[in-house]
N, C-alpha and C positions, 0 to 999 in steps of 0.2 A: 588914355583914360586917367583922370585925376585920382588922387589918393582915395577920396570918398567913394568914387565910382568903383575902384578896384576892391575896396573893402566890401561894398554892397554885392559885387559879383561873387566874391568868395563866400559871403554869408548865404547867398541864395543858390549855392552850387547843387547840381543834381548828382546822383550816383554816377551817371555817365561821364560828367565833366571830371569828377574826382578820378575815375578809372583812367580817363584819357591822360590826366596829369601823372598818374602813377606809371603809365606806359611810357610817357615822355621821359620821366626820371630814370627809368630802367632800360629804355630802348637803346639798342645799339646804333640806330640811325639818328639819334639825337645829338646835337652839338653840345659842347660844354655850356654855352650860354643858355640853350634851351633847358638843359638839366638844372642849371642854377635857378632859372625862372620857375620851373616846375617845383623844385624843392622849396623855394620861398613861398609859392602859392599854397602848397600842401601844408607847410608849417603854419601859415596864417589861417588856413581853412580849419585845421585841427583845433584851433583856439575858439572857434565860433560855437555858439550854443546850438545852431542848426546841425552841426557835425554829428551830434548824437544820433539823430534819426537817419541821416544820410548814410553814415557808416554802418548802421544796423541794416539798412536796405542793401547796401553793397555786400555785406557779409552774407546775406540771405539770397543773393543773386545766383540762380542756377547756372551752372556752366562756367562760373568765374574760376580762373586758375588759382593755383596756390599763392602766387605773388599778390593777387588782389585780395584774397582771403587773409593772408598774413598782414598786409597793410591795414585792412579794416580792423582786424583783431588787435593788432599792436596799437593802432590809434585809439581804439576804445579803451584799452588798458591804460594808456597814457592819460586819457581824459579822466578816467576813474581816479588815478593817483593824483592828478593835479587839480581837477575841478572839485573833487569831493573833500579836499583837505584845506 
């Protein structure tokens, strides 16, 4: 995928895609390369305007474990401090 395509994919991420990347980042079965790729993807995703709504949806997902809720809450906190100043 070219850079523009990658950026578009991150911009249009669903809560499920975000959660999958969080699981890859924190998963014991993930390789170092997979973790690095997931970390970069999540960092890029957090910078998108669409992350506001998706993170809110993720945070409100019933049955989401503490890791998912923490990621969503921390990401929203980061967006407030960086996007609002």
